[in-house]
Each structure stands twice: as C-alpha cells, then as structure tokens.
N, C-alpha and C positions, 0 to 999 in steps of 0.2 A: 512486123518489126522484129529483128533478131534480138534475143535476150542474151545477156552476158552469162558465161558459164557459172554455175553455182559452186562455190567453195564449201564443201561440207563442213570444214573446220570452223567456218564463220556462221554456219546456220544455227539459229537459236533452238535449243532443245525445248520441246513442249511435252508435258505429260510423260509418257514412257516410250516415246518414239525418238529414233535418231536417223538422220539422213545418210544414205549410202549411194555410191555411184553404181548405176545399173548397166550402163553401156558406154561406148566410146563417145557418144554425143553429150555425155555429162548430164543426161537427164537423171533426175533423182526420184527415188521412191522412199517409202518409210517402212522400216522393219519394226514390227510390233514386238516389244519385249514384255516379260512379266513385270508387274508393278514392283517386285522386289527380287533381288538376286536369289538363285536357288540356294536352299539351306545346305549345311553340311553337318555331319555328325560331330558334335563337340562333346568330348567326355565330361566336361564340366556341367553340361545340361542333364546328364544322367545322375541319378541318385546312387552313385557308386560308393560314396563316402558315408558309411553307416554311422560314423561318429559325429556328423554335422549337428543333428538335433541334440545328441547327448551333450555336446560342448555348449550349445546354446542354453540348455537347461542347467548346466553346471554354473554358467555365468549368472543366470537369474537367481539360482539358489544361493550362490556366494554373496551376491549383493543383498538378498533378503536377509541372510544371516548377519550381515554388517548392520542393517537397519534394526534388526532385533537386538543386537548388542548395544547399539546407540540408545534404544528405548530403555533397556535394562539399566544402562549407566545413569540416565537422567531420572529414572524411577527410584533408584536406590542410593546413589552416591550423593551425599550431602554437599560435598565441595562443588561438584558439577552443578547441582541445583542452585547453590548460592551464586555461582558465577553467572548462571543464566539470568537469575533475578537481577543481579547487578547490571548486566548488559541491558536488560529491558529498562530498568530505572534510568540508566545513563542516557540511552538514546531517547527515551520519552521526555526526560527533562530538557535535553537539547532541542527537541522538536517543539516543546511548549514555549521555549524562549526564541522561537523563530529561527533556530539554527538549521544547518544543513548537514546531513549525514554524508560523509565521504567514504567510499569503499574503494579499495585498491587491491590489485592482484595481477599475477602474470600467468600465462599458459591456461590450462584447464581451470585453475582456481580463479583466474580473471574472468572466465566465462560465467562461473558460478556467481562471482561478485556482481557482474552485470545483470544477471537474472535477479539477484537480491535487490539491486537498485530499482529495477523495473517494478518489482512487487511492492516495494516501499512507496514508490511514486503513485502506484495504482490506488493506494490507501491514503493519499494526501500527505505522506511523510516525505518531505523534500529531501532528495538524495541525488548524488552525482557519483559517477565512476571516474577514478583517476588512474590512468595507466602509469606505472612507476617510471618507465623510460621517458614518457612525455612530461612527467613531473620534473625530471631533471633538465628539461628543455623549455621551461617557462610556465607549465601548468601548475606549479606550486603556488602561483598566485590565487588559485582556487581555494586554498586552505589557509592563507594568511602567513604568519611568521614561519620562516624556513626552519627555525629551531624546534618546532613542535614534533611530537613523537611520530606522527604519520609521515612527516618529511624524512625523518631518520629511517623509518621502515622502507620508504620508497627508494632511498639511496642504497640500502642494503640489497633490495630486490633488483634494482637496476645494475648493481655491481656483481650480482650473482652470489651474494653471501648466503650461506645456508640458513634456513628458517625451519621452524617446526611445522611440517606440512600437514599435521593432523590437528591443528588448532586454528581457530578463527579469532584474531585479535580485535577487541573492541576497546578503545582507549578511554579511560576515565581520568587519568592523571596526565602529567606533563613529561613523563619519562617511560621508556619501554619497560623498565623494571616494575612499574606499577600498573601495567595494563591488565585488562580482564581477558582471560583465555577461556574460550569455550571448547572443551575437548571433543574431538570427533574421531576417536580411534577406530581401526578396523581389526577384527579378530585374526585375519590372515592377510599377509601382504599380497599385493597383486602379482608379484614375481612368483611367489610360492603357489598361488592359486591358479594362475594362468600361464606361467612361464614367460611373462613379459611384464615390465613395470608400468605399462600404460595405465593412466588413471582411470579407474572404473569404480570399484567399491568406495574408494576415498572420495570421489566426486559425488557419488550417490549420497553418502552420509552428510557431506558438506551441504548439498542441496537441500536435504531434509531438515538439517539444523537451521539453515538460514530461512527456510519457509516457516518453520516453527517460530523463529524470532520475529519475522515480519507479521505473521498473523496474531501473535501475542501482543505486539505493539499496536496493531490496528484495533484490537479489542480494548486495550488500555486507553487509547487516545480518543476513540469515537464511541458514542452510544449506539450507533448503527453503522458498523463497518461496511455492510452490504450497500447501504445508501451512498456512502462515499465512493465505493468501488464502482457502482453503476454510473455515478456522476462523472467519474473520470474515464468512462468507457462509452462514449456516445455512439461509437461506430462498431461495425463488425457484428458477429453473432451475439456477443455479450450486450452490445447496445440494443440490438433487436429484442433480446429477451427482456431487457429492462422496460421497453416500450409496452410490452404486453400488459394487459390489465392485471395489476397486482394490488392488494390492499396497502395503502400507505401506512407506515408504522409511526408510532409516537417518536421513536428515535430519529425518524427521517426529518421531522419538523422541529425537533428540539434545538435550542441554542446551547452550545457547549459552554458550561460554566467557566472553564479555563480560558475561554475567548472573551469573557465579559470583563471590561476594564474596571479598575478600582478607582473610586473617586478620591482625588487628592486636593487638599486645600491650596488655593493660589497664594495664600499668605502664610508666612512662617508663624508657628505658635498660635494659629487660629484654627478653630474647628471647621471642617468642611461645611459649606453652606448649600442652600438650594441652587444658587447660581453655579457653584462648582459641579453639582450633579447634572445640571442642564448642559453645561459645557462638555462634560465627559460623555454624556449621552449623544451629543451632536457628533462626536468623533467615533462613537461606537458603531460598528457595522450593523449590529442588531437593535440598537436603541436601549439595551439593558445596561445597567450599571451596578457595580457592587459597592456597598458602603463599607463592608468588611468581608473577610473570607466566608462568613456565615450569614450575611444579610445582603438582600438584593432589592432593587427597585425596578419594576417592570416598565416598559415603554409607555403604556397608557397612563400609569401613575405620574411619570415624568411630565407628560403633556398637561395633566391636570394641575400639578403643583406649580408649574410655570405660569399658569393663567391666574391662579387665585392666592398665591402665597407671597410673602415678602422674600425677595431673592437673597437677602442677607441673613435669613433665618437659619440657624444651625440645623443640620440634618438630624442630630440626636434629639432635637426637641419636636420633631414632627409627630403628628397624631398617629395613633396605632393604625396599621394597615397600609401605610405608605411604604415604609421600609418593612419588608417581610423577612423574618428570621427563618433560617433553614429548618428549624423545628416545626414551623407552620406550613411548610410545603407539603402538598398532598402527593404521595408517591404513586407512580404508575410505571409499569414495566415498559422498557423501551421496545420490547418485541410485541406489545399490544398494538393492534391496528387502531387507527384514529377512530374508526367506527365503533370498535369495541369500547374504547375509552369514553366516547360520547354516550353510548348506550348506558354504560355503568353510571356516569355522572347524572344523567336524566333519571335513571332508576333510583339512585340514592336521593335525588332531590324530591322524589315523590314522598319520602319520609320527612317529617318535620325537622329532625335533627340534621338531615342531609343539607338542608338549605342554610344551616348555620356555618358550615365550613366549605361548602361548594357554592360560592357566590361570586359576584363580580369582583375582580381583583385577586382572586385566588391564584397562587403560583403552583403549577404542577411540576413536581420534581421527577425527572425521568431517570429511572433506575436501570443502569446498564450492567457491565461486567462486574463480577465480584460483589454484586448487590450494593453498589455505590451509586449515589446520585451524581450523574455526570452532565445532565442537561436540564433546561427549564422551558416551560411553555406557559403562556397566559391562558387561563381558562376560556377567555373570549376567542381564542384561536379555533376552538372546536364547538363552542356553545354560543349562540347568538345573544346579543344584549336583550332581545325580546324574551327569549327563553329563560334567561337569568332573572328577569323581572317577574315572571309568573309565580 
C-alpha cells in the first residue's frame, strides 16, 4: 500500500530530532542534534567588571549603616521612643477592642505595608491592607466613615500628593495633624549613595521598624507569642517544626485575662449575682469570668456555685475562695514548661506550707512580658484531683 508523502513541516518534533527530506522519494530520516544549541562567548559571562562585587558590598554596607542609624535613633531620642510607645499602645488598645488594623501605602512602601499586615495576622492581630487607589473606588467601606484620617491619607496618596516618605503614620486621633509619626530616616539618600533614587535603604529601615512594631505588639498582647504564631501556621516548614516534640509552655495553655468577660448585673442598681456570673460564663469562650479587674472566678468554681448556691445571692457575699483576688494568684513564668510547673507544685506540696496555698481551686497567674500577669490557669489543669487530695 502506497503511503502519502510526509510533509516535514507537519511532523511532530520529539526529543532533539527533526525530520529532513533525504531523497526525491520523500523518504525521511532523522538528524540527531545536540540537546542544546552550541554556546557562544558572551562577555557578560566573564568576570570582566571588577567593580561588580564592590558595588554589591557598597549596597550592603549602606543599608547596614541605615539600620545602625535607626537603632541609634530609637536608643537615644526620647521623642522617637515616645512615639513608638504611643503607636504600640494605640494598636494594642484597638486590637483588645476587637478592632482591625488597616495599613495603606503605594509602591515599595505598599509592599512593606503588606508584609507588616502579614506579620500582624501571623500573631493573631487582625489586620488588612488597603490600597489607596482601590480605596477611592469602593474599598473605603473597609474602614467606615469616609471622613476619618486614613481616608484622607488614601485620597492624598491616590492623587499623588507629597507625603513624608521617611515616616510611618499610625493614627490615634481623628485628624492627620494629631497622628503618631514613627521616624525612619536614612543617613544618606539613595540618589547620593547609588546614583539612583530607587528605594533601598529607606525600605530596609521601614521593614525593620514595622517588624519591631509587630513583634512588640505580639509580646504585649500574648503571654506566648510563639504559641499563637505556630497556631496560625499549620502548614509549610513552620507548621512542620511546630509538630516536632517540644515542651508545652504555661503560656500556651493560659487563658488571656483580657479575653475574660466582666460580670455585669442584669438589673440596674442591683449588685451582680450568682446567676449573672453563670450567664456570663455561659457566653465566655473559656468559662472564666471576672468580677472586677482584679478578681476572677474559675470555670470549676462556676460549676460548683451553680449547683449549691442561691442564684440570687450577690457575688460580693460569696465565701472566701470562690472569687479569687489577683493578690492570691500564684505566679508562674509563661516560659516555664507545663512539666516544670507541675514538678514545682508537687515539690512544694511536699512541704506542709505548700499545701496551704497550692490546693484545689488555686489560680495560677501566668507572668509574661514586662513581668506582668497576662494569663490564668486552674491548678487542676496540670495537677489531678487525686494528687491534690494527697
């Protein structure tokens, strides 16, 4: 059976072969080619530019000097230090009120802002990035009233109005004139240092400053920032590292005090009652309730008073030990492992006096950053009822 002539242009290429016509009968053969085209001498492949490495080292040194300058500024300048503290307090208060941090910026600064948002979210500090141009086209709904200062700033950036490129605004008031400015100057402009105004040193200092702000906030808001970070990173290399056998810390199991709801009376001019405490505990994610900023009732105590007390009884009249004042909490470092805390309690209970303050119903106050009690744990969480009865 005669075969139709083969059109080499329609023949499918496979591997490193191409079809060619070998004779007048249009029979074909394959010409084997090298897997890659032969190379040619490119002057860019040769190390003819001796200044290449020197320029790279100059860039690194210039950015290092910018970071050194930033460190010196926040080490010695009282105004810069005060602004940083105000920014931390402002954002921390908003986060504790279940607010959302909105970060905005354009160009390279916008990229730094997006990284800042990602870091905040990693530590459970709810944040969103708002592009100024998108804000002018509907995304202002993310931040509420159009008249607020962030909306004003977005409008300026969208219009191309000049802003101070070496400060990061964090808003505490309702006008741009009252905002908090975090200075991030560079000792030498990029144009002078590199012959081009491309953001380099300025973005490096901005990145370092926002990282410092994010990590400071994480320490302020969480007894164990690492536990929150790992919780929010179940995947990837970070998630894999969290799965590895590591000692659980007291800060990991603590209930944050600022998350514990405050008992309020259902009736005006009437003291809060046992029923009020039970209803508050029912809506509490942890079961803990606060009677005052300095007094707390643990979940196991709530269960007991609900079974054996008059629901209309005022909380201030309850017997000692039900409501535990902050002065009676037993302090334990958040960085202590659960096993270390357990061993210490059992060791102290071997002494007669240890059994008087380390007993059932004891509230353990978990001490975090700045030596402040930021969390609470019931002693029964780490010591069994049987061990506490011995």
